[in-house]
C-alpha positions as CSV (number, residue, x, y, z in Angstrom):
1,M,107.9,112.2,102.2
2,N,106.2,113.3,105.9
3,D,108.8,116.1,106.5
4,R,106.7,117.8,103.7
5,R,104.1,116.8,104.8
6,D,102.2,119.6,106.7
7,K,104.5,122.6,104.2
8,L,103.2,124.5,101.0
9,T,105.9,123.4,98.8
10,A,106.9,125.4,95.4
11,S,105.8,122.7,93.6
12,V,102.1,122.6,95.5
13,A,102.4,126.4,95.3
14,S,102.6,126.1,91.5
15,A,100.0,123.4,91.0
16,L,97.9,126.1,93.6
17,E,98.6,127.8,91.0
18,G,98.1,126.1,88.0
19,K,101.3,126.3,86.6
20,N,102.9,123.1,87.5
21,P,102.5,121.1,84.4
22,H,102.3,117.7,86.5
23,L,100.3,118.5,88.7
24,S,97.0,120.5,88.5
25,A,95.1,122.0,92.0
26,Q,92.7,119.4,91.1
27,Q,94.9,116.6,91.9
28,Y,96.5,118.5,95.0
29,L,93.3,119.0,96.6
30,R,92.2,115.2,95.8
31,Q,95.6,113.6,97.1
32,K,94.7,116.2,100.3
33,V,91.7,115.3,100.7
34,R,92.9,111.8,101.1
35,D,95.3,111.8,103.2
36,M,93.3,113.8,106.1
37,C,90.9,111.2,105.5
38,G,93.6,108.3,105.9
39,M,93.2,106.7,102.3
40,P,96.0,105.2,100.5
41,N,98.3,107.2,98.3
42,E,97.1,106.3,94.8
43,F,100.6,107.4,93.7
44,Q,102.8,104.2,92.5
45,M,106.6,104.2,92.7
46,V,108.5,103.1,89.9
47,P,112.8,101.4,90.2
48,A,112.8,105.9,88.6
49,I,111.3,107.9,91.4
50,A,112.9,104.8,93.8
51,H,116.3,105.8,93.3
52,G,115.9,109.4,93.5
53,H,114.3,108.9,96.7
54,A,117.2,106.8,97.5
55,M,119.5,109.3,96.8
56,E,118.7,113.0,98.1
57,P,120.8,112.1,101.2
58,V,123.8,111.7,99.1
59,A,122.9,114.8,96.4
60,R,122.4,116.7,99.9
61,D,125.2,115.9,101.6
62,Y,127.6,116.6,98.3
63,L,125.5,119.8,97.8
64,E,125.4,121.5,101.7
């Protein structure tokens, strides 16, 4: 995740445009301010997300 910390991703752009059903511009800005202030992330890791995160390298290798 740290690789994308300073990047404008499609998810971020859609949130800022009000087109992301999973993240509002206000939520994104709150996350960024908390991150810049060194506050803990409010995101809660659930098993499905942990699995997806662990499988990213496998998917990347398969798709490249």
